N, C-alpha and C positions, 0 to 999 in steps of 0.2 A: 378186387379186395378194393374194399371200400373204406371212407375215412372211419367209421363208427368201428369196422369191423379190425383195423390195424389199432387203433385205439385201446380196445377191448385185448387183442392180442399181446400188445406190448404189456401192458398193466399185468396180464396172467402171468408172461414169461418173465417179469421182472419179480413176483411173487415168488414163481419157482424157484428162481435162485436164487433168492437169498438166505444164505443157512445163518445168519445170526439177527438177533433182536436186536433193537435198539438198545435195552440195557445192556447186553453182554458186550457191544463194540465199544472200542476206546477211540477211534476216528473213524470217518466216514469212510465207506469202502471206494478203492477206484474203479470209475466203472465204464465200460466202454462197448459203443454200440454201433452195428457195421449194418447199412442196407445196400442191398443188392439190389439189379435191376432184373436178375431171373435166381431161380432157385442155388443155391449155394452146390448140387446135387449136379451142375451142369459140366461138370469134366473140363472145366475153361475155365471162363473169366470170373466169375460167381465164387466159382470152388476156391481159386486160388488164393481171392482177399479171405475167405473163412480159413484156410490154412494160416493164415497170417494173424489171424483173430485170436485162432487156438493158441499162436504164440504166443499173444499178449498175456493170454489167460495163464497158461504155465510158467511162463519167465516171472509175472510180477505179480501173479495171486489175484488179479483183477475179476471181478463180475464182469462179464460177458453177455453180452445178448444181439440178435441178429432177425431182421426182416425183409422180405422181398418188397420194394417201396419202388415201381415202377413208372408212374405217371405221376405229373405234377402235383396235383391233391396229394396223393398217398405221399410226395417225398416229404413237403410241407408239416403233412401230418404226423409223421414218423419222427422227422428232426424237432418238431416241438414236442411230441410226447417224451420222447427221450429226454428232451433238455430240462423238462419242466419234472420230471422223476431224478434232475440233479447227477446226469451222467455229465459223465470230466469228459469225453471224446466221444463224436459223435463221426465214422466215417463213411460217408456217399461214394459207394464203388462207382466211379463212372465220371464224363466230362459235365453230364445233365447237371450234377449234383453241387456242383459251382456254384451257380446264381443262388439256388435255394439257400444256400452257406450262408452268400452275400446277405440276403434279404432279411434270414431269421438271425444270424448273428448279433447283431446288436440289442434284439430283446433279452439274448442269455449271453452275457459276458461272459459267467465262470465255465461255459462249456465252449468245447474247441472243437470248430466243424471242419473236416479236412476230404476232400476229393478226390478223386483218383484221374488226374488230367484238368485243367483247367489255367483261367489267365488270371482271376479276381482274385483278391485278397484284403484282408481287413485283420485288427490285432488278435482277435482270435479265429479266423478264416484264412487257410491255407489250400494248396493243392500238392501235389503228388504225385509227380507224373513219372511215370516208369518209362524207362528208355527201351520200349519194345522195335523200335526202326531197328537196331541194333540187328536184334535174331531175326527179322525179317529178311535184312539185308543180305543174311547169311545163307538162308532160306533160296531168296531171289538168286544167288550166284550159284547154289546147284539146281536148280529148274532148269535155270539158262544153260548150264553146262551138259546135261544130261538131257534135255528134251531132244525128242528125234524128229517134232514137228515144227520146230523153230516158233510154237505158240504155246505163252502158257497162261493163267488164268486165276482174277482173283473176285471171292465173293463176297460181300460184308453184308450186314445186317441193317441196321440204323445208318443213314449217310450222316455222321456225326465228324468233328475236325479231327477225335482222335485216332477213330479209325482209316481215314482218309489219310493220316500224315503216316500209320504203318505200312499202309498201301504205297506211298510215297518209296517209304524205304526197300519193301520188298521190288519194286519196278527198278531202281537205282541200282542195288544190287544186280538183278538179271543184265541191264543193259553195262554194267562194268566188267561183265565178261563176254558179252555178245550183243554189241550194240547195235544190231539186227532183229534181236527178239523181239515177239510182238507179246506185246501184253493186254490181255482183255480183263475187262473189271463190269462187275455189276452188283448192284443194290437189291435187297429185299425187302426193305423199311421196316424188319421187324427183326427182334431178339429172338424169338422162339416158334417162328412159323419153320418148321420142318419140311412142309410139302412146297415151300416156295424157294427154301435155301437148293433145295434138289432140282427143282426145273431151271433155274437158273445157273446151275452146275452143269445139267444137262445142256443146257444152249450154250454154254461157253466149251461143252466138249463138241457140240457138234460143229463148232468153228473151228476146231483143230486142238485146241489147247489138252496137253497132256500131261501137265502139271495142275493142279490147285489148291492156292492157300484159301483161308478164310476167315472173317472174322465175323462169325455167325452168331457168338454165344452158345447159349440152349439148345439152338438148332443146327448145329453141325454136324449131329446125325444125318441131316440130308443132305450136306456136302457129300458125306462118307459113303454115304449107300450109292450115289452116283456116280461117284468115284469107285467104286465097287464095282459095280455094275459095267462100265467100260473100259474095266480092268485097265485105269492109269493109277499113279501115286497123290496121294494128299497131303498137305501139310497141317498140323496141330498148329494151336496159337495158344498164347497164356498158360496153359498148364501141358504138362506132358499127355497127350492124347493117343499116347500108343494104345491103350487098351481099351479105347473106344472102337478103334477099327485096326486092330493086328495087323491084320493081311495090304492094308491100306494104306496106313499112315505111317509114311517115312520117316520124317524128323518132326520137332516141333519146337516152336523159338516159345521159351518159357519167360515167365515171371517168378523170382524166388522171392514174393513178398514177405516172408515171415523176420527176417532182420531188418528189414527196413520200416516194417510195423510196429514192431518191437522199439528201436529206436526213437520214432515218432510219440509212443506211448510214453517212454521213459520221460521223456522232455515235455511233454504234459504233465504228468504227475508231478513232477518237480518245479515246477510253474515257471519253465525257461522258453518254451514253445512259441515263437512269433510267427504272425501269417508270412509265408512265401510261396513261393513255387520252386518247388524241391524236383530234381532231376538224378533219379538213380539208372544207373547204367551197368555194364559189364565190369566198369572199373571195381565197385564195392559189392558185386556177386550179385546183383540182382535181376541179371537176365543170363541167359543162357541159350543152348542147343541140348535137347535131349532126340538121339538117336533112336529108331525102333532097330532094339538090338535083332531083330529076326529078319529084319531086313537090309540093313547097313550094309553086309557082305557085296549086297547088288549098286554096291556105290563105288565107281572106279577110287580106286586109290589116289589118283590125282586129282580127284573133287574132293576128296575129304583133306588131301594134305591143303590144298586150296582155302578151304575153308576155315582147316587149323590155323594156319599161319594171317589170314583176315581177323579172326577172332583175337586172336594174339596184339596183333596191331590195334585193334579198337579200345582194348584193354588198355594199352600205353598212352593212347590217344592218337596215334600217327594215322589210325583212320577213323573217318565222322562219318558215321552214317546220317544222309540230310535227314530232318524232319522238318515239319510244317510248325511255324510258329502261331497261336492259337490262343 
């Protein structure tokens, strides 16, 4: 997707979404845009953000729009285009959008730019870090307790700090209940290369892994296909991915974006938002575990009880899942 196409797409979408003419509006429409690294139909990372965007539309009556903007040029072009069209809030769903917001933010002080993950802030630029490491920790505990080979694996897409941190959480959870567990890791370098994801998964299985968790976004199907072929369990991430592979995905570490997105939008609309790094986790209902109801009976009761106890402790703050600072 080149910059000209993005500009045309945004302009067309904005025209299509507008239901009022300037003469009938009593005040400017509150407008929110979402930029994602992959299609919002990926049943994972981008899909959960789109659910949050729809929550903003329903709760606040906002005019909303979304576009896939994966490369640096696409991201900057899309951000500028939305800001030039008077969008109040532009959400870039990923660590990589943070720097773009910092660079573009000063040119559009009336637009708030928020990225999912990141460390840099400005008056109208912030980050929204979902504490997914909590859910990953619990799945790591599950994998370690149930593994018959003593080897489990992690497959990532792009090797970025946010993904690496979730793997830190998964490995820590595994080793908290089985210190001698071997945790393998591989990256494909891509958000959507299904074949690479499958091949990396098969390579880990060949090394003995009998549980696989992924952070491959739209390429998750490759991970699940490999696990199904070798008849081992996989874990979903970001969204409940049971439906993507109902006979393979044992459970998913999920992000519930809607409440957090709505709260953010309310602050922006009210003019009270200040750029910050905001961490949201189980304590506010932003992170959870979704078990596959068809496969859950195959999980030993002692494992389910262990996970439930750990989850309760995380919500209260008694158990802290490790995460990288970036």
